[in-house]
N, C-alpha and C positions, 0 to 999 in steps of 0.2 A: 514708842516715845510718848510719855504722858504730857498732858498740857502743862503740868507744873515744870517738867524738865525743859520744855521749850522756853518757858518764861525765865528759867534760871540760866539758860545758856546764852540768851541774847535778848537785848532790848529792842532790836530792830524788828518792827512789825512786818516788814516785807519778807525777811528771812523766815520769821515765824509762820507767815502765811504759806510760803513755799513748802515748809516742813509739814504743815497740816495737810496741804493739798496732795502731798505724796502718799498720804494714807497712813494707817496705823503701823507702828513698828511691830510686825507680827512675831519676830524673833523675841523681842522683849515681852510681848504679851504671852507667848508660849512659855517662856521661862517663869513668868508670874503665875500662870495657870498650873504649871508643874509643881511649883512651890506650894500653891494652894492645896492641891490634891495630895501632896506629900505630908501636909500638916494634919494634926488630929489623928483619927483612925477611921477612915471611911468604912471599913468593914463592919463596924458596929451598926451603921445604918444600912450598908449594902446587903448584909445577910438577911435582913427583913424583906428584901425585894425578890427573893428567890422565885416566887410564883410567876414573876414576869418573864424570867428566862425560860421557864417550863412552857408558858403560853406561847412564847415566840418560837420555840423549838417545834411545837405542834403546828403552828401557823405555817412554818416553813416545810412541814412534812419531812423532817430529817430522817434519813435512812441509814442503817448500819453500814459501816465501811466508807461512808462519805468523808472526804477531807473537809474540815471545818476550821475557819480562822475566827477567833473572838478578838475583836479590836477594842482597845481601851476597856479591857475586861474587868478592871477593878479586882475584887476578891473572888471573881469567877462564877457568878451566878449562871450566865448563859453557857460558860465553859462546861460546868457540871451538868447542865441540862442536856447538852449535846453528847457529852461523854456517857451519860446514862443511857443514851440511845445507841451505844456502840459505835459512835463516830470516831474518826481519827482527828483529834482536836489539838490545835495549837492555840495557846492562850497568850495574849500580848498586852502589855501596858508599859507606860514610861515611868511608873512608880514601882520600884523593885520590891518595896515592902508589901505592896498589895499582891504582887505576883507570888511572893513567898507564902502569904496567907492562903491564896488560891491553891498553892501546892500542898499545903497542909490539909486543906479540905478534901482535895482529890485523893491524897494518900489515905486519909481516914476512911474514905468510902471505897478504897481499892480500885480507883479509876485511873487509867493510863492517859496522861495528858502531857504534852510538851509545853513548857513555859519559856517565854522568850521576851526580853526587853525590846520594845519597838515603839517608834513614834508613829501615830496614826496618819500623820501627814507625809511620812516617808517610809513606807513599809518595806522591810528588807526581804521581799519575796519576788520571784519572777512573775511575769504576766500570766494570768489564767492558772494560778497554782492551786486554787481551791474550788471545791464543788459548792461551798456555801461560806458566806462571810456574815458575821453577826456582831451586833453591839447593842447592849441595853444601857441606856442613860450614860453612854460613854463618849462615843465619837461626836456627839452633839456639843461637847464642851471644848472642841478643838479651836485653835485661834483662826486658822484659815479653813473656812467651811468648804469652799469649792475644791481646794486641794485634797482635803480629807475624803470628800465624796469621790473624787477622781481615783484616789488610791483604792478605795473599797471596790470600785468597778474594775480597776485594772487587774487586781489579783484574783478576781472571780472569773471562772471559766465561762465561755459562751454557753447559755442554757442553764447556768448555775443561778443561785439565788443570794440576794443580799437582804438580810433581815435586821430590823432595828426597832427599838422601843424608845421613843423620845417624848419628853414632857411637852405639853402644849402651852401656848401663851396664856390661855384663859383658865387653865386648871390650877389647882392649889400650888404646886411647886412653881409653875410659871408665874403666878401672882406673888409668891414669896420672893422670887428673884427680883420682880418689879418693885416690891416693897423695900428690899435691901438697897436697890439702886437709888431710891429716894434719899437714903442716908449716906451711902458710899457710892459715889459716881463711878461707873465702869470706865475703863480706859477709853480715850477718844477714838472713835472709829471702830470699836469692837462691836461685832454683830451679836445680837442676842442668841444664846443657845436655843431658846424656845422656837426659833425659826425652823429648826429641824422637826418640830412638831406640827408643822402646817403642810397640807397637801401641795399648796402652790410652790413652796420652796423645795420640797422633795422632787416635784416634777421638773423644776428648774435645774436642780443639781444632777438628777439621774435620768431625765427624759431621753437624752441623746444616746445613752448606753443601755436603755431598757427596752425589752420586748413587751413587758407588761409591768404595771405597778399597782399593787393592792395596798390600800391604807384604811385601817379600821380603827375607830375610836375605842379606847379601852379605859378602864379605871383600875388603879391600884389603891387599896385602902390602907392608910397609915393607922396603926392601932398602938396607942401609947397609954400609959397609966393616967395621964392628965396633960393639960396644956403645959404646966410647969415641967413635967417630965420630958416632953418633946423639946422644949426650949433648952433644957439642961443638956440633953443628948446632942442636939444640933450645935449648940455653942461650944461643946467640948470636942466633938468628934467629926463633924461634917465640915470639911475644909472651907467652902465658901462662906458659911455663917461664922465659923471660927475666925476667919480673917476679917470679916466685916466688923464683928464686935471688937476685935483687936485694934482696928483702925480708928475707933471712936473713943472719946473721953467718957467719963462716967455718966454724964447727962445724956450723951448721945446713945450710949448703950441702953440706958433705961427707955429712951424714946423708941429705939429699934425693937427692943423686946416687947414693948407695949403694942406697937403696930403689928408685929407678927402674932401676938396673942389675939388681937382683934381679928386678924385674918383667919386664924384658926377657929375662932368662935363663929365666924360666918359660914365656915365649911363643916364644922363639927356636927355630926348627926347622932352622937352618943346619947345625950340626955340623961346620963347617970353619973356625970363627973369625970368619966374617962374620956379618951380621945379616939374618935373614929372618923377619920377625915378622908373622903375619896379624893383622888387626884387624877385628873385626866391625862392620858398619854396616847400617842398615835403608834399603833403597831403596823409596821411597814414591811412588805415583802416585794422586792424588786427582782424580776426575772431578767437575767442578763441577755442582751441581744447577741 
């Protein structure tokens, strides 16, 4: 429930206070997030991130024949990385269009992958079903962080591994979401996805189920033709920025674009008019207790 909806439903401050105290409406937040990631075409951005899936597969030391679940897989970067290592991969997401794109990529490379619609907060698999569970820039965007983390741990067998790549709060993407939040406020009570990119939060969510946790800072480098090119791609294809711009009037859109451009310039190391922007993320490998 958003703060606007509380105000529109009742003028009674006591009732509004009780509603806010009950916490965020996670079902409504999830529906909004699903609509966000279904908008645009995430694959246009996602396909550029392939190297992260490859790095994570190596960090997890994936072996041929292992059963691997990719959660919030998007268009399948980590899925393909695991399949290239002859793993038995199941790729899941709650956006069917992205699963279809992942399927096309796997078919083009002759890789055998099972694709299945699934909610990261309610995975349709039995306990201890997989040797490895992975997610690159996916599960971090769930509405209920603790439930999603519990689901990753639940479906991973004892001694198996959970691997994630999550943007950090202080890196470029973390700062871009912070910049967007100054123009379009997130739903009340919603937790920042970038918390998944902090060791403290990972320990909090997975410590009880972990025999060991390794977390290494990494960088992905965005490479675009220019700042304008980056803004054009993200405004048209990347759900969160597409929705943010769509929620603003013309003046608001110009202000948001200017702030993102200034952020890019602070991070851009190209020096030749193109865009070369490093973005920090945390590469995490949890060994299941």
